[in-house]
C-alpha positions in Angstrom: 63.6 183.7 157.9 61.1 185.7 155.8 58.5 183.9 153.9 56.2 184.5 150.9 53.4 182.2 152.3 51.0 185.3 151.9 51.6 185.6 148.2 49.4 183.4 146.1 51.0 180.4 144.7 49.7 181.4 141.2 52.4 184.0 140.8 55.4 183.1 138.8 59.1 182.7 140.0 59.8 186.4 138.7 56.7 187.9 140.3 57.8 186.2 143.7 61.3 187.4 143.3 60.2 191.0 142.9 57.7 190.7 145.9 60.4 189.3 148.1 62.8 192.1 147.2 60.3 194.7 147.7 59.4 192.9 151.2 63.1 193.2 152.3 63.0 197.1 151.1 65.8 196.4 148.6 66.4 198.2 145.3 67.3 196.2 142.2 70.8 197.8 142.6 71.1 196.7 146.2 70.0 193.1 145.6 72.4 192.9 142.6 75.3 194.0 144.9 74.3 191.5 147.4 74.4 188.4 145.3 77.2 189.7 142.9 75.4 190.4 139.6 74.6 193.3 137.4 71.3 195.5 137.9 70.2 194.4 134.5 70.4 190.7 135.4 68.1 191.1 138.3 65.7 193.2 136.3 65.8 190.3 133.6 64.9 187.8 136.3 62.1 189.9 137.6 60.7 190.4 134.1 61.2 186.6 133.3 63.6 187.4 130.3 66.2 184.9 131.9 66.3 181.9 134.3 68.7 182.0 137.3 71.1 179.1 137.7 71.1 176.8 140.9 74.0 178.7 142.2 72.1 182.3 141.7 69.1 180.6 143.4 71.2 179.8 146.7 72.5 183.4 146.6 69.0 184.9 146.1 67.7 182.8 148.9 70.3 183.8 151.3 70.2 187.5 150.4 66.4 187.6 150.8 65.9 185.3 153.7 63.2 183.4 151.9 63.0 179.6 151.9 63.7 178.3 148.3 60.6 176.3 148.4 58.5 179.5 148.7 59.7 180.6 145.3 58.0 177.4 143.6 54.8 175.6 143.4 54.2 173.4 146.4 54.0 170.0 144.9 53.3 167.8 147.9 50.7 165.3 148.0 48.1 165.4 150.8 48.4 168.1 153.4 49.1 171.7 152.4 50.2 173.1 155.8 53.0 175.5 155.7 56.3 174.3 157.8 54.9 176.7 160.5 51.7 174.9 160.8 53.3 171.6 160.9 55.2 172.6 164.0 51.8 173.2 165.9 50.1 170.1 164.7 50.4 167.2 167.1 49.4 164.6 164.3 52.0 166.0 162.2 54.7 166.1 164.9 54.1 162.6 165.6 54.8 161.6 162.2 57.2 164.2 161.2 60.2 161.8 161.0 58.6 159.6 158.3 58.2 161.4 154.7 56.5 159.2 152.2 57.9 159.2 148.8 54.5 160.6 147.5 54.4 163.2 149.9 57.8 164.9 149.3 58.1 168.7 148.9 59.6 169.0 145.3 60.8 172.1 143.4 61.4 172.2 139.6 64.2 174.7 138.9 63.7 177.2 136.1 66.3 175.6 133.9 64.1 172.7 133.3 66.8 170.2 133.7 66.9 170.0 137.5 64.6 169.1 140.4 65.1 168.5 144.0 63.0 166.4 146.5 63.2 167.6 150.1 63.4 164.5 152.3 62.5 166.2 155.6 59.7 168.4 156.9 60.3 171.6 158.7 63.9 171.7 157.6 64.9 175.0 159.3 64.1 173.2 162.8 66.8 170.6 161.9 70.5 170.6 162.0 70.9 168.8 158.6 69.1 169.1 155.3 69.1 166.1 152.9 67.6 166.4 149.3 67.6 164.2 146.3 68.3 165.9 143.4 67.4 164.8 139.7 69.7 166.2 137.1 68.9 165.6 133.4 71.5 165.6 130.7 73.1 169.0 130.5 71.8 170.2 133.7 74.3 172.0 136.0 74.7 174.3 139.0 76.3 177.0 137.1 79.1 176.8 134.4 80.5 180.0 135.2 80.4 180.4 139.0 80.9 178.1 141.9 78.7 177.4 144.8 79.9 178.5 148.2 78.0 177.9 151.4 78.6 179.6 154.7 81.8 179.1 156.9 81.2 176.4 159.0 78.9 174.4 156.9 79.7 170.8 155.8 78.2 169.0 152.6 77.9 165.3 151.8 76.9 164.0 148.4 76.6 160.5 146.9 75.6 159.8 143.2 72.5 157.3 143.6 72.0 157.0 139.7 73.9 157.8 136.7 77.2 159.9 136.8 78.0 163.6 137.3 81.1 165.8 136.9 82.0 167.3 140.3 84.4 170.2 140.8 85.7 171.2 144.3 88.6 173.3 145.1 89.8 173.4 141.6 89.7 169.5 141.2 87.2 167.9 138.7 85.9 164.2 139.6 83.8 162.0 137.5 81.5 160.6 140.2 79.5 157.4 139.4 76.8 155.4 140.9 77.7 154.8 144.7 80.6 157.3 144.8 80.4 159.8 147.8 82.2 163.0 148.6 82.3 165.0 152.0 83.9 168.5 152.3 83.6 171.8 154.0 80.4 173.6 152.5 82.4 177.1 152.0 84.9 175.3 149.6 83.9 176.6 146.1 82.2 173.6 144.0 79.9 173.0 141.3 78.3 170.0 139.6 77.1 169.0 136.0 75.5 166.2 134.3 77.6 165.8 131.1 76.3 162.3 130.3 73.5 161.1 128.2 71.4 159.7 131.3 69.5 161.2 134.0 71.5 161.4 137.4 70.2 161.2 140.8 72.4 162.8 143.5 71.8 162.7 147.5 73.1 165.9 148.8 73.1 166.5 152.8 74.1 169.9 154.2 74.6 170.8 157.8 73.3 173.2 158.8 70.5 173.7 156.4 71.3 176.1 153.5 68.1 176.3 151.8 
């Protein structure tokens, strides 16, 4: 997988997106065709004129081969090593199984209503990927387009707090605290917090999709 680690963390999402596209030797039109949108939409993203949905972020990550965390400020407390550096540090390898709450890698999505906490280190070295996603009222994956992960992937989610609307295979479910769902990741799905309270959802994918 490619990386933006050589790019200063002070760059905005739009600037990092443009740089990642150029690193892949892609034109705006080529990237737009890969993720299924218009050239003008990619141009708007690169000029910070609009914000991508969670669904579109997933498509961009897959098309560009860049870890989603590389697009956002690294908010972990303590050590600032990259995942590659983690793999070569004996001290970190020994404690890799434990991720303290205060040292989670967190990404805040551009919509301002959703953020995800990564619950493992060096995720691309693992067979599954758990994240805890906090969704403010009105936050959603995408009202117009569903999420589809690669064929062969599997997804599990459990509502830890609050409730969400979860749509999968054309059926919509109201999921409340403690409810869980398990399905094939390539089944079209999407989610939304249509309530008045913040929801927290545990997602687990295998293999890692972000």
